[in-house]
C-alpha positions in Angstrom: 118.5 96.8 81.3 116.9 99.1 84.1 116.7 98.7 87.5 113.7 96.9 89.4 114.2 99.6 92.4 114.1 102.5 89.7 111.4 101.4 87.7 109.0 100.7 91.1 109.9 104.1 92.9 108.9 106.0 89.3 106.0 103.4 88.4 104.5 104.5 91.9 105.0 107.8 91.6 103.6 108.3 87.8 100.4 107.1 89.5 100.1 110.2 92.0 98.6 113.2 91.1 101.4 116.0 90.6 102.9 117.4 93.7 101.8 113.9 96.0 104.8 111.8 97.5 105.2 108.4 98.6 107.4 107.2 101.6 110.5 105.2 100.2 109.4 101.9 102.8 106.2 102.1 100.2 108.8 100.9 97.8 110.5 99.0 99.7 107.9 96.7 100.7 106.1 96.1 97.1 109.9 94.8 96.0 110.0 92.6 99.4 107.1 92.4 101.6 108.7 89.8 104.0 112.6 91.7 104.1 111.5 95.1 103.0 113.6 96.7 106.2 117.0 95.2 104.0 115.6 96.8 100.9 115.2 100.3 102.3 118.8 101.3 101.8 118.6 100.7 98.5 115.5 102.0 98.1 117.1 105.4 99.3 120.6 105.3 97.2 118.4 104.6 94.0 116.1 107.7 95.3 119.1 109.9 95.7 120.6 108.7 92.7 117.5 109.9 90.7 117.1 113.4 92.6 120.8 113.9 91.2 119.7 113.3 87.9 116.0 115.6 88.2 114.0 112.7 87.5 113.0 113.0 91.4 112.4 115.3 94.4 113.4 114.1 98.3 111.6 116.0 100.4 111.3 116.4 104.4 109.1 118.1 105.9 107.1 119.3 102.6 110.7 120.8 101.2 113.1 119.8 99.3 116.4 118.4 100.9 120.1 118.9 100.1 121.1 116.0 98.2 124.5 115.9 100.3 123.7 116.7 103.7 120.3 115.2 105.1 118.9 112.9 107.3 115.7 111.4 108.9 112.4 110.8 107.8 111.8 111.7 103.6 109.3 111.2 101.3 109.8 110.8 97.2 108.0 112.9 94.8 108.1 113.8 91.1 110.2 117.0 90.6 108.4 120.5 89.4 110.3 122.1 86.6 112.4 124.1 88.4 113.9 121.3 90.7 114.8 119.2 87.7 116.5 122.4 86.2 118.8 122.6 89.5 120.0 119.2 89.9 120.8 119.4 86.6 122.8 122.5 87.1 124.4 120.6 89.6 126.0 117.7 87.7 129.9 117.7 86.8 130.1 118.7 83.0 130.7 116.1 80.8 134.5 116.1 79.7 134.6 115.9 75.6 137.3 114.0 74.0 140.7 115.6 73.1 140.2 115.3 69.5 143.5 116.1 67.0 143.0 117.1 63.7 
């Protein structure tokens, strides 16, 4: 089952021209119009997870943020190929199971 927040973020971004961005509040308002402020931290957390997977870029003043160290007003957009590759290179390696022959 997919996460409704993740789906909402990616659906909103899919409808934009390349390089265009959205505010996290737009997603929160679409999901919970009456109590969108309560939804905002969950949207930001989901966006951060997507950024670490290389599927999203979080920007501040038009520049990608460091996923481990940012604050303040941000926007969300689809990543460039270089940004996606960088995010994937930062991921820890997957440990292989020790197999005895």
